[in-house]
N, C-alpha and C positions, 0 to 999 in steps of 0.2 A: 871397562866401562862400556856398556852396552850403548847403542845410538837409540837415544830417544828422539821420535820425533813427534812433534805437534800436529794433528790434521783438525782442521774446524770444519766441521759438517752441522748439517741441519739449519734451522733460521734461528736467528737473535731473539731473546727472552729477556726478562729482566735478570736473569743469570749471567747475561751473554751466549755467546752461538758456544755449543757444544765442543769440545776437546775430546777429538779421540787421539790413541798413543801407538804408535807403532815401536815397538824395540826390537830393531832388526838382528842382534845377536841372540834373541830368544826367538824369533821367529812368532811373533806374539804381537796381538792388537789387543787394547784395553778401550771396552765402552764406545762401540762401534758407531753407536748414533741411532736416530729415532729412525721408525721404519718409512722412509718417504724414499719415491725414487731420487729425490734431487739430493738427497743426504748419499745414498748409494750409489749413485754418478761422480760425486765429490770425492767419495772415498777411494772407487777405482781410479777415479784419474788422478789423485796424490799417488797412488801406490806405485801408477804406471811412469808416473815422472820419477821416481825413484827406483826404478826398474827393478821393482819387487812383484813377483808373479803371486798368484793367487795360491800357487802348487805350495808356494815358500811359508805360506801361514799354517802353523802347527797348532797354536792355541788362540781361544779367544777368550779375555777373562771379563765379567760384567760386576763393576762394583756394587750394584744394588737394581732391583728391578724395574723402574723407571722407565717407561719404553725412550724417554729421549738419550737414555745410555744403553739400554736392554734391545731397544727395535730391530738393529737389524743384524743381531746376535749369530739369529738359528739361520738365517739367508746368507751369511757370510760364511758359517760353518758347513752349511750344505754343501757349499760352492767349491771350500775349499780344502774339506775333510778336516777340518781343523776341530779340537776338543773345545768343548764352551765349559767355562770353570765359575762357578760362583759360592756364595756360603750356604750353608743349607736352609737358613730359615729365608730366605728369599727364594732361593732355586724353583719350588714350584710357581711362582708368579711367570715364570719364563719357560720352565719345561713342562710344567700342566697347566697353561695358559688359559684354555677355554672353562675347564671346570674350576681354577683358582680365581679367573676372574668373576665368576659367577659369586662366589665364597665373599671376596672381597666387595662386591657390591651391597651383598646381604648384610654384611657386616659394618660398610661403612652408612647405610642408610640406617641401622639400627645405633650405631653410635652417634649420627648426626641427632636423631630424634632423643637421644640421652642428653645431647648438649643443649638441646633446647631448639634445634635449626628449624623453622618455618618447615610446613610441608612443601609448599611450594617452591622456595629454594633448595629442598631434597629433591622433587620430583625435577628441576632442572637441571640439578647435578647430573642425575641417574639417564636424562636424556640426552645430554653433553658427553656422556661416557662412552664415545662410540667406539666397540671392538679394532684391536689391532689387526695388522696383516699378518702378525704372527702364528705358526703353526699350532694345531691343536695340543700336540704332545712334541716334545724333541728331548733327546738325551742332554744332561747336564751332570756333570763331574764336581761332585760336593767336596768343599774344605774348609776346615774350620780354623782358628787363631793359631797362629806360628806356624802353618806349615809352608812348606818351601814346594812350590811348582813351576818348574819351567825356569827358576832363579829369582823366582820372585814368592816373596815373604808375604803371607796372607795376615792381614792383622783386622780382627774384629770391629769394626768401630760404629757399633748400632747409634740411633740417636734419630736420623732424617728416614733410614728403615730399620726393620728387626735386623736385616741379616745383610746390611752396607759394610762392605771392607774399604781398606786402604791397603794399596799395595806397594810393597818396597821392593826397587830394583836399585842393587849396588848401593848408593847413597841418596838415592832421590825417593821419595815419596808422592807417590799416585793418591790424590785424593778423593777421587770421585767428586759427592755434593758434600763431603765434611765440610770443608771450608770453601767460602765462595768472595771472589775479590770486590764484588759488587752487589752484594744480594746475600743477607742471614738466610742461611738454609731454614726452610720450615720446619718444626717440631711439633709434632702433634698430630697433624691434620695429613702431611705426606705418607702416614704409614699409619693406621689404626688399632694396629696389634699389639704397643707396646703401653705397659702400663704406669709405667713412670718415663717417657721418653725423654724429658729434659735430663734426668740424672743419667740416663743412658748418655745422651751427647756432651753434656759436661764431662762426663769420665770418659769419653772417646777423643776429645779433643786436648785434654790434659794429657792422657799418653801421647800423644802425638808429638804435641809441644815439647814434652822432657827428652824426646827422641831426635827431633829434626827441626833444624834451623827453616827450611824453605819445603816448600810442594807446590807438585803441579795440578791444581783444578780440573773439574770436570767439563767446568765453563770458564772462558777467563786465560789468564798467564800467571806466570810464577809467581807465587805468595810468598811473603815474610810470616812463617809460621807464627810464631811466638807474635807478633804484632797483630796478627787478626783472632790467634786465642784472645788477647787482650782487649780486644775490640766486642768482639762476639761475649766476654765476661760482661763487660759491663751494659751491654745492650741487655742482656739476659737480667742483671739485677734492676736494671729503669724498668724493664716489661714487668717483673714480678710484682715491684713498688705499685707500678700505675694497677693493675689486675686485684690487688689489693684494695686501692683505695676506692676501686668503680664498687667493689661491695658495697659501700656506703652509700653509691649516688645512684643505682640503678633499682629499680622498682623490682625486676623479679631476677636476682643475682645468678643465673645459669651463664656456663662460657657463652652462648651465643649473646646475650644481654651483657655481659661482660665485654665479648670482642666487638661488640657495636658503639661501645663506650671509649675503646682503644682505638679501633679502626675504622669509623664511619659505617654508611652502609655498606655491604658487600655482595658481591652476584658471582655466579659461577663456581670455578673452583676456591677464589677467595672465600666463598663463604664456610667452605670446608678448611680451609690455610687457618683462618684467622677463630675459629672456634675452635679449633684444634691447639693453635697457639696459647690463646685463654686458658682450656682446658689442663694444659700441659704445664703454665707453670701456676695455676692455683692447685694443682695435685702436687705439684713438687712444694708449694706451700704448707698443703696437707699434712704433707710426710715430713716438713719440721714443725707440725703442732702451733702453725701461725694461723692456719684456716681450718675449718671442718665443715665435710659435705651434712648437708640436710634433705637430701633427697635422694630418688635415684633413677627416677622416669617423670621430668627431668631430671639431672643433676642440679641440685642447687648448692649453695655455700655463704658462708658467715664467718666474720673473724674471731678468733679465738682470743686475741689482745685487741687492746685500746688502739694502742701506737706501735707503728709499723717499726720492728728494730733496727737502727741505723746502722749497725755491725753486722745486719743478716747475710750469713752465707750461705749461697744455694747449694752447695755440697756440704757437708759435715767437714 
């Protein structure tokens, strides 16, 4: 059994403090943390407390491209000579950072416009999206679902991002942001590349629930997987139901208008996350023939049924 050590790094957030994981027997660190000097100092000091030298680290796994998980990966790999490992769908957003960031910003702005997010909110998001300190490019080793790398099994668990992975080490599951103890992971706004992000996400949580009883999240402490999955399923059923009913109450049924009905006024990153959540639930209802699209720029929706089915399952 490997020695799995949680290392709290980074600042607190609604999800909780970032958790990096040191797997001593595998010479591996998972999700080293955000690209700040404070997080770097914490990581170094925690390793020193455990008499772990930088030269002992051979592998850096990143569960997904978000900077609070990936931000220190390149710096750590440069210092230790370790290899960075990611899923190929997310790897460019770290390994080809500068060019991929520009593509992401262009895609996000176009998607936000399709969702009906006002120009002022879109501009504010662009202004607030400052570049990270990650290098312009860095080599990343990519791995697909089911591969074993340094004793860790890669499980592709998309939904929060397109290339999100969870990692199985011995009988332990490292969740990344698949499940969180204090916050429901955003689906839709956290990665605008996924066509039906809610379907992908629900499939991912069902997959880990069938195999693991507990998991270690990227924020917070050990979770009961079955309990968390049950709570998340209820959450998304209720949100889909609310999104359906909002179509009959808002004047212009875009994802943005539905999100405002669901969440109230949203600014900053919450505008992107809120509109993305609404779009994800409405697109799932489109796939189930409960709702249909009526426009493209911006996207609008309307119900296809008079009453929301009481026994509707979001996944067939």
